[in-house]
N, C-alpha and C positions, 0 to 999 in steps of 0.2 A: 590124820583122819583115815586111819586104815584099822583102828582098833574096833569100833562099832559099825564098820562098813556091813559086815554081814548080818548084823543085827537090823540095821536099817532096810537093807535089801528085803529081808524077810518081812519086816512090818509094811514097807511100801507095797510089796507084792500082795499082802493080804488086803490092804487099803485099796489099792488101785486094782488089783486083780490082774495085773498084766505082766509080761516078762520084763525083766531087769535091762532089757534091751530098750524099752520104751522111755525110761527115764534115767537111763545110764549114759550121761554125755561126758563121761570122764575121758 
């Protein structure tokens, strides 16, 4: 689960419009 992490991060950022720190609970 590290291949499309960057991709998801970018998508989430556009969808949520927030920083990766908001939904990054890794």
